[in-house]
C-alpha positions as CSV (number, residue, x, y, z in Angstrom):
1,X,35.8,-24.4,36.3
2,X,38.5,-24.3,39.0
3,X,37.1,-21.0,40.4
4,X,33.7,-22.5,40.6
5,X,35.0,-25.6,42.4
6,X,36.7,-23.4,45.0
7,X,33.6,-21.3,45.6
8,X,31.3,-24.2,45.8
9,X,33.4,-25.9,48.5
10,X,33.2,-22.7,50.6
11,X,29.4,-22.3,50.7
12,X,26.8,-24.8,51.9
13,X,23.9,-23.3,49.9
14,X,25.8,-24.0,46.6
15,X,25.8,-27.7,47.6
16,X,22.1,-27.8,48.8
17,X,19.1,-29.7,47.4
18,X,15.5,-29.4,48.6
19,X,13.2,-32.4,49.5
20,X,9.6,-31.6,50.1
21,X,8.8,-35.3,50.9
22,X,10.6,-38.5,51.7
23,X,11.5,-37.4,55.2
24,X,9.4,-36.6,58.4
25,X,9.5,-33.0,57.4
26,X,10.7,-31.0,54.3
27,X,14.4,-30.7,54.4
28,X,17.3,-28.8,52.7
29,X,20.2,-31.3,52.4
30,X,23.8,-30.0,52.2
31,X,26.0,-32.3,50.2
32,X,29.7,-32.9,50.7
33,X,30.4,-32.1,47.0
34,X,28.5,-30.6,44.1
35,X,29.4,-29.4,40.6
36,X,27.8,-26.3,39.1
37,X,27.1,-26.8,35.4
38,X,29.2,-24.5,33.3
39,X,28.6,-23.6,29.6
40,X,31.0,-21.5,27.5
41,X,30.0,-19.9,24.3
42,X,32.3,-18.0,21.9
43,X,30.2,-15.4,20.1
44,X,33.0,-13.0,19.0
45,X,32.0,-13.5,15.4
46,X,28.6,-11.9,16.0
47,X,27.8,-8.2,15.7
48,X,27.0,-6.2,18.8
49,X,23.3,-6.2,18.0
50,X,23.3,-9.9,17.4
51,X,25.2,-10.5,20.7
52,X,22.6,-8.4,22.6
53,X,19.7,-10.3,21.0
54,X,21.4,-13.6,21.9
55,X,21.9,-12.6,25.5
56,X,18.2,-11.7,25.9
57,X,17.1,-14.9,24.2
58,X,19.5,-16.9,26.4
59,X,18.1,-15.4,29.6
60,X,14.5,-16.0,28.5
61,X,15.3,-19.6,27.6
62,X,17.1,-20.2,30.9
63,X,14.0,-19.0,32.8
64,X,11.9,-21.7,31.2
65,X,14.5,-24.5,31.9
66,X,13.5,-25.9,35.2
67,X,15.7,-27.2,38.0
68,X,15.3,-30.6,39.8
69,X,14.9,-29.5,43.5
70,X,16.3,-32.8,44.7
71,X,19.5,-32.5,42.8
72,X,22.3,-30.1,44.0
73,X,23.3,-27.5,43.0
74,X,20.3,-25.3,42.2
75,X,22.3,-23.0,40.0
76,X,23.8,-23.0,36.5
77,X,26.4,-20.7,35.0
78,X,27.2,-19.7,31.5
79,X,30.0,-17.6,29.9
80,X,29.5,-15.8,26.5
81,X,32.8,-14.5,25.1
82,X,31.9,-11.3,23.3
83,X,35.4,-9.9,22.6
84,X,39.0,-10.7,23.4
85,X,38.7,-8.7,26.6
86,X,34.9,-8.8,27.3
87,X,32.8,-11.8,28.5
88,X,29.3,-12.0,29.9
89,X,28.6,-14.1,33.0
90,X,25.1,-15.5,33.4
91,X,23.7,-16.9,36.6
92,X,20.6,-19.1,36.4
93,X,19.3,-19.9,39.9
94,X,16.3,-20.5,42.1
95,X,15.4,-17.7,44.4
96,X,15.0,-20.2,47.2
97,X,18.8,-20.4,47.5
98,X,19.9,-16.9,47.0
99,X,18.9,-13.2,46.9
100,X,20.4,-10.0,45.7
101,X,23.0,-9.5,48.4
102,X,24.1,-13.1,48.2
103,X,24.2,-13.0,44.4
104,X,26.4,-9.9,44.3
105,X,28.7,-11.3,47.0
106,X,29.0,-14.6,45.0
107,X,29.7,-12.7,41.8
108,X,32.7,-10.8,43.2
109,X,34.0,-13.8,45.1
110,X,34.0,-15.9,42.0
111,X,35.7,-13.3,39.9
112,X,38.4,-12.6,42.6
113,X,39.2,-16.4,42.7
114,X,39.2,-16.6,38.9
115,X,41.5,-13.6,38.6
116,X,44.0,-15.1,41.1
117,X,44.0,-18.5,39.4
118,X,44.4,-17.0,35.9
119,X,47.4,-15.1,37.2
120,X,48.9,-18.3,38.6
121,X,48.2,-17.6,42.3
122,X,46.5,-20.0,44.7
123,X,43.2,-18.8,46.2
124,X,43.5,-16.9,49.5
125,X,42.7,-19.3,52.4
126,X,39.0,-18.9,53.2
127,X,38.0,-18.0,56.8
128,X,34.4,-19.3,57.2
129,X,32.0,-17.1,59.1
130,X,31.0,-18.0,62.6
131,X,27.5,-18.8,61.5
132,X,26.0,-21.0,58.6
133,X,22.8,-20.7,56.6
134,X,21.5,-23.6,58.8
135,X,21.6,-21.1,61.7
136,X,19.3,-18.8,59.9
137,X,16.9,-21.7,59.3
138,X,17.1,-22.4,63.0
139,X,16.2,-18.8,63.8
140,X,13.2,-19.0,61.5
141,X,12.0,-22.1,63.2
142,X,12.5,-20.4,66.6
143,X,10.3,-17.5,65.4
144,X,7.6,-19.9,64.2
145,X,7.4,-21.3,67.7
146,X,7.5,-17.9,69.4
147,X,4.1,-16.9,70.7
148,X,4.9,-13.2,70.7
149,X,5.8,-13.3,67.0
150,X,2.6,-15.1,66.2
151,X,0.5,-12.6,68.2
152,X,2.3,-9.6,66.6
153,X,1.4,-10.6,63.1
154,X,-2.1,-11.7,64.0
155,X,-2.7,-8.2,65.3
156,X,-1.3,-6.6,62.2
157,X,-3.5,-8.6,59.9
158,X,-6.6,-8.2,62.1
159,X,-6.3,-4.4,62.5
160,X,-5.3,-3.5,59.0
161,X,-7.0,-4.3,55.7
162,X,-4.9,-5.9,52.9
163,X,-4.3,-3.4,50.2
164,X,-4.8,-4.7,46.6
165,X,-4.4,-3.3,43.1
166,X,-7.7,-1.6,42.1
167,X,-9.5,-4.0,39.7
168,X,-10.5,-1.0,37.5
169,X,-6.8,-0.5,36.7
170,X,-6.5,-3.7,34.6
171,X,-6.3,-3.7,30.8
172,X,-8.0,-6.0,28.3
173,X,-8.9,-9.5,29.4
174,X,-6.3,-12.1,28.4
175,X,-3.5,-9.5,28.1
176,X,-0.3,-10.5,29.9
177,X,2.3,-8.1,28.7
178,X,5.1,-7.3,31.1
179,X,5.0,-3.6,32.0
180,X,7.4,-1.2,33.8
181,X,7.4,2.4,34.7
182,X,9.9,4.7,36.5
183,X,9.8,7.6,38.9
184,X,13.3,9.1,39.2
185,X,14.4,10.9,42.4
186,X,18.1,11.3,41.9
187,X,17.6,15.0,41.3
188,X,15.7,15.2,44.6
189,X,18.0,13.1,46.7
190,X,19.6,16.1,48.5
191,X,16.2,17.2,49.8
192,X,15.1,13.6,50.6
193,X,18.4,13.0,52.6
194,X,17.9,16.3,54.4
195,X,14.4,15.0,55.4
196,X,16.0,11.7,56.6
197,X,18.4,13.7,58.7
198,X,15.7,15.8,60.3
199,X,13.7,12.6,61.1
200,X,16.9,10.9,62.4
201,X,16.5,7.9,60.0
202,X,17.7,6.7,56.6
203,X,16.9,7.4,53.0
204,X,15.2,4.0,52.9
205,X,12.6,5.0,55.5
206,X,11.9,8.2,53.5
207,X,11.3,6.2,50.3
208,X,9.1,3.7,52.2
209,X,7.1,6.6,53.6
210,X,6.6,7.9,50.1
211,X,5.5,4.4,48.9
212,X,2.9,4.2,51.7
213,X,1.6,7.7,51.0
214,X,1.0,6.8,47.4
215,X,-0.7,3.5,48.3
216,X,-2.9,5.2,50.9
217,X,-4.5,7.1,48.1
218,X,-5.6,3.9,46.4
219,X,-7.7,2.6,49.2
220,X,-10.7,3.8,51.3
221,X,-9.5,1.8,54.3
222,X,-8.1,4.1,57.0
223,X,-5.7,1.3,58.2
224,X,-4.1,-1.0,55.7
225,X,-1.1,-3.2,55.2
226,X,1.1,-4.0,52.2
227,X,4.2,-6.1,51.5
228,X,7.7,-4.9,52.4
229,X,10.9,-7.0,52.0
230,X,13.0,-7.6,55.1
231,X,16.2,-9.5,55.5
232,X,16.6,-12.0,58.3
233,X,20.4,-12.3,58.4
234,X,21.8,-13.1,61.8
235,X,23.6,-10.5,63.9
236,X,26.9,-12.2,64.0
237,X,30.5,-11.5,62.7
238,X,30.7,-12.5,59.0
239,X,26.9,-13.1,58.6
240,X,26.9,-10.7,55.6
241,X,29.1,-13.3,53.8
242,X,26.8,-16.2,54.3
243,X,25.1,-17.1,51.0
244,X,21.5,-18.0,51.0
245,X,17.9,-16.8,50.8
246,X,17.6,-14.5,53.8
247,X,14.6,-12.4,52.6
248,X,11.1,-12.4,54.0
249,X,8.2,-10.3,52.7
250,X,5.9,-9.1,55.5
251,X,2.7,-7.1,55.8
252,X,3.7,-3.5,56.8
253,X,0.9,-1.7,58.7
254,X,0.0,1.9,58.0
255,X,-2.7,4.3,59.2
256,X,-3.8,7.1,56.8
257,X,-3.7,10.7,58.1
258,X,-2.0,9.9,61.4
259,X,1.0,12.1,60.5
260,X,0.5,15.8,59.8
261,X,3.9,16.6,58.2
262,X,6.3,14.6,56.0
263,X,8.8,14.6,58.9
264,X,6.2,13.0,61.2
265,X,5.3,10.5,58.5
266,X,8.9,9.4,58.1
267,X,9.3,9.2,61.9
268,X,6.2,7.0,62.2
269,X,7.4,4.7,59.4
270,X,10.8,4.3,61.0
271,X,9.1,3.6,64.4
272,X,7.1,0.9,62.7
273,X,10.1,-0.5,61.0
274,X,11.9,-0.7,64.3
275,X,9.0,-2.5,65.9
276,X,8.8,-5.1,63.1
277,X,12.6,-5.8,63.2
278,X,12.5,-8.2,66.1
279,X,9.6,-10.1,64.5
280,X,11.0,-10.1,60.9
281,X,11.9,-13.8,60.7
282,X,8.3,-15.1,61.1
283,X,7.7,-16.6,57.6
284,X,5.0,-15.0,55.4
285,X,3.5,-18.4,54.5
286,X,2.7,-19.0,58.2
287,X,1.0,-15.5,58.4
288,X,-1.1,-16.2,55.4
289,X,-2.1,-19.7,56.5
290,X,-3.3,-18.3,59.8
291,X,-5.2,-15.6,57.9
292,X,-6.8,-18.1,55.6
293,X,-5.3,-17.1,52.3
294,X,-3.0,-14.8,50.3
295,X,-2.6,-11.3,51.8
296,X,-0.2,-9.4,49.7
297,X,-0.4,-8.4,46.0
298,X,2.1,-5.4,46.2
299,X,5.7,-5.6,47.2
300,X,8.2,-2.8,48.1
301,X,11.9,-3.4,48.2
302,X,14.8,-1.1,48.7
303,X,18.1,-2.3,47.1
304,X,21.6,-1.0,47.9
305,X,24.3,-3.5,46.7
306,X,27.7,-2.0,47.1
307,X,29.8,-5.2,46.8
308,X,30.2,-5.0,43.1
309,X,33.6,-3.6,41.8
310,X,32.4,-1.4,38.9
311,X,36.0,-1.2,37.6
312,X,35.8,-5.0,36.9
313,X,32.1,-5.5,36.2
314,X,29.9,-3.4,33.9
315,X,26.9,-3.3,36.2
316,X,25.0,-1.1,33.8
317,X,25.2,-3.9,31.2
318,X,23.2,-6.3,33.4
319,X,20.2,-7.9,31.8
320,X,18.0,-10.7,33.0
321,X,14.6,-12.2,33.5
322,X,12.8,-13.0,36.8
323,X,9.3,-13.2,38.3
324,X,7.6,-13.7,41.6
325,X,4.1,-14.1,43.0
326,X,3.3,-10.4,43.6
327,X,1.2,-8.5,41.1
328,X,3.0,-5.1,41.5
329,X,6.6,-4.8,42.4
330,X,7.9,-1.4,43.5
331,X,11.8,-1.3,43.7
332,X,13.7,1.7,45.0
333,X,17.3,1.6,43.7
334,X,19.9,3.8,42.0
335,X,17.9,7.0,42.3
336,X,14.5,5.9,41.0
337,X,11.4,3.9,41.8
338,X,10.8,1.1,39.3
339,X,7.3,-0.3,39.0
340,X,6.8,-3.8,37.5
341,X,3.5,-5.4,36.7
342,X,1.6,-7.1,33.9
343,X,-1.2,-5.7,31.7
344,X,-3.7,-8.2,33.1
345,X,-3.5,-6.4,36.4
346,X,-2.5,-2.9,35.6
347,X,-2.9,-1.1,32.3
348,X,0.0,0.9,30.8
349,X,-1.9,4.2,31.4
350,X,-2.5,3.2,35.1
351,X,1.1,2.2,35.7
352,X,2.4,5.5,34.2
353,X,-0.2,7.4,36.3
354,X,1.0,5.6,39.4
355,X,4.6,6.4,38.7
356,X,3.6,10.1,38.3
357,X,2.0,9.9,41.8
358,X,5.3,8.7,43.3
359,X,7.2,11.6,41.7
360,X,4.7,14.1,43.0
361,X,5.0,12.8,46.6
362,X,8.8,12.7,46.4
363,X,8.9,16.3,45.1
364,X,6.7,17.4,48.0
365,X,8.8,15.6,50.6
366,X,12.1,16.9,49.2
367,X,10.7,20.5,49.1
368,X,9.5,20.9,52.7
369,X,9.9,18.4,55.6
370,X,7.2,20.4,57.4
371,X,4.8,20.2,54.5
372,X,1.3,18.8,54.8
373,X,1.4,15.0,54.5
374,X,-2.3,14.6,54.6
375,X,-3.2,16.3,51.3
376,X,-4.0,14.7,48.0
377,X,-1.4,15.3,45.3
378,X,-2.6,15.6,41.7
379,X,-0.7,15.8,38.5
380,X,-1.1,18.9,36.4
381,X,-3.3,17.0,33.9
382,X,-5.6,15.7,36.6
383,X,-5.7,19.1,38.3
384,X,-6.6,20.7,35.0
385,X,-9.5,18.4,34.5
386,X,-10.9,19.1,38.0
387,X,-10.4,22.8,37.9
388,X,-11.2,23.2,34.2
389,X,-13.9,21.4,32.3
390,X,-15.5,19.7,35.4
391,X,-15.5,22.9,37.5
392,X,-17.2,24.7,34.6
393,X,-20.0,22.2,34.6
394,X,-19.1,20.7,31.2
395,X,-21.0,17.5,30.3
396,X,-18.9,14.4,30.2
397,X,-20.6,12.1,27.6
398,X,-24.4,11.8,27.1
399,X,-26.4,11.0,30.3
400,X,-27.7,7.8,28.8
401,X,-24.1,6.6,28.3
402,X,-23.5,6.9,32.0
403,X,-26.7,5.0,32.9
404,X,-25.9,2.3,30.3
405,X,-22.4,1.9,31.6
406,X,-23.6,1.6,35.2
407,X,-26.2,-1.0,34.3
408,X,-23.6,-3.0,32.4
409,X,-21.4,-3.0,35.5
410,X,-24.4,-4.1,37.6
411,X,-24.7,-7.1,35.3
412,X,-21.0,-8.0,35.6
413,X,-20.3,-7.3,39.3
414,X,-23.7,-6.8,41.1
415,X,-22.1,-7.6,44.6
416,X,-19.1,-5.3,44.2
417,X,-18.9,-2.1,46.3
418,X,-20.1,0.9,44.1
419,X,-20.2,3.8,46.6
420,X,-18.9,4.4,50.1
421,X,-20.0,7.2,52.5
422,X,-18.7,6.9,56.0
423,X,-19.5,3.4,57.3
424,X,-22.1,2.8,54.6
425,X,-21.2,0.7,51.6
426,X,-23.6,0.0,48.8
427,X,-23.1,-2.6,46.0
428,X,-23.9,-1.9,42.3
429,X,-27.1,-3.9,42.7
430,X,-28.2,-1.9,45.8
431,X,-27.5,1.4,44.1
432,X,-29.5,0.3,41.0
433,X,-32.4,-0.8,43.2
434,X,-32.5,2.5,45.1
435,X,-32.2,4.5,41.9
436,X,-35.1,2.6,40.4
437,X,-37.2,3.3,43.5
438,X,-36.5,7.1,43.2
439,X,-37.3,7.0,39.4
440,X,-40.6,5.2,39.9
441,X,-41.6,7.6,42.6
442,X,-40.8,10.6,40.3
443,X,-42.7,9.1,37.4
444,X,-45.7,8.5,39.7
445,X,-45.5,12.1,40.7
446,X,-45.7,13.3,37.1
447,X,-42.1,13.7,36.1
448,X,-41.0,12.7,32.6
449,X,-38.3,13.4,30.0
450,X,-36.9,17.0,30.1
451,X,-38.7,17.7,33.5
452,X,-36.6,19.7,35.9
453,X,-36.8,18.1,39.3
454,X,-35.2,19.3,42.5
455,X,-34.0,16.4,44.7
456,X,-32.9,16.5,48.3
457,X,-31.3,13.3,49.6
458,X,-29.1,12.1,52.4
459,X,-25.5,11.8,51.5
C-alpha cells in the first residue's frame, strides 16, 4: 500500500480521470491525490494447478469488471500469495492510460520501491522528467492542426487500398473462439540480423518487411495500406519514464513488386518508416473520420521491453487477457510472430496457414539478402497440390458440384467480386449471366451432355 502511494504521487496518469462531456471539450483531469484499489489474496493452501486455474479465472473476471472513466485512478492491483517466497501481481487497467512500455516501467518502479520499504529504507528521491504526459497531448493537438500532417495521411489513404482479412477465411457463422498461431524465427535471427546490417537498418524493419510481404499475397491491389503501431513519445530527456498511452496505430503504405530483392524491400520499408516518423502523432480516429469510416482490420506491432529484471520477475509466468478493435493482431516479440484473431474472422486452418506463410518468408529472407522478393512462396503441401494432382489433370470433385457451389455463392453475394483480370472485375452475378449466355449459345448450336466443345475466349 505504501509503495503504491509513493508511485501514484510521482505519475500524473495514475491520478487521471477522463470526461467525455461536462466541459467545452473532452478532457483528462489530473487529480492531486488518488488511491489505487489493492486486493490481497492468500492462496498458499491451493495446489499449483488450482492456483493456475484461479489466476486465469481472476484475469478473465477482471476484464469484465468495468471502470468508471470519471473516477481516478483507472487501474486496480491485486496480489495473490502463492508460496512463502512467491506472489503474483495483477494489473487491471484501461489501455487509454498505459501501454506496454509504461506498464513494464511501472512494474519495476513499484517493485523497487516496495523492496526498499520492506527493508526499512526510504524511497530514493524522485527526479521528475522534464516533460509530462500533458506535453504529449499537446503534441497530438499540434499534429491535428498541422496541414502537412493532414495532407500526408490523406495521400496515404487515397493512393493505397485498405487491406482486409479475406472473407473466405472465416469459420462457421456465430463462432467467436479466440485463436492464436505462431511463426518462430529465433533460429533464423542471425540471418535476419545480417540482412538488417546489409540494409543499414534494424531487426524491426526486417520483420515489418516480412509482414508486408505476407499481406501483399492476400490482396490483388498493387498498392495497399495496413495498420502498424508507432509510439509518439517526445524527444526529451526522461521522456521514456513518462507513464501514459503514447501509442498510435497508423496506416502503413506498401507497393507490391517495387523491390526486387529482400535487401531492397527492407530498405524501402525503412525509408517509409522514416517518412512516417515526423507524422506519427496524427491520431488514427482523425484519419478515419476524414476517410469516412474504419480503415484498419490488421495490426502489426514489434515489442522489445527490456526494463524487466528477470532475476526478480518471472516474465515467462505472465498470463493475462486483453482485446482491441482489430480483427487480426500480428505481434513480433521474443523470437516469434504471434497471430491473434477470432474464429468468426479467421478459421483455425487459415490462421495456421498464414503463420506458415510468415515462416516461409522469414526463411527466404534469412537465407539470401539478394534473393527474389517478388516471388510467391508456397508451403510443401500447397506446392505438392499444384505440382501433383492438379498438374496431372486430376478431377477435383464432380463438375456439377462446382456449378452448384458457384450458383449458391451467387445467391448469397451476387455483387461480390468473383474474378479479376487486369482492370476488369466481374461480380458473381455478372459471371453467372455471361456463363448462361455461352451455355444458351452452345445449346442453340447443337451441343448437349457429353458433347466435346472447343471454346476460345478472351481472358
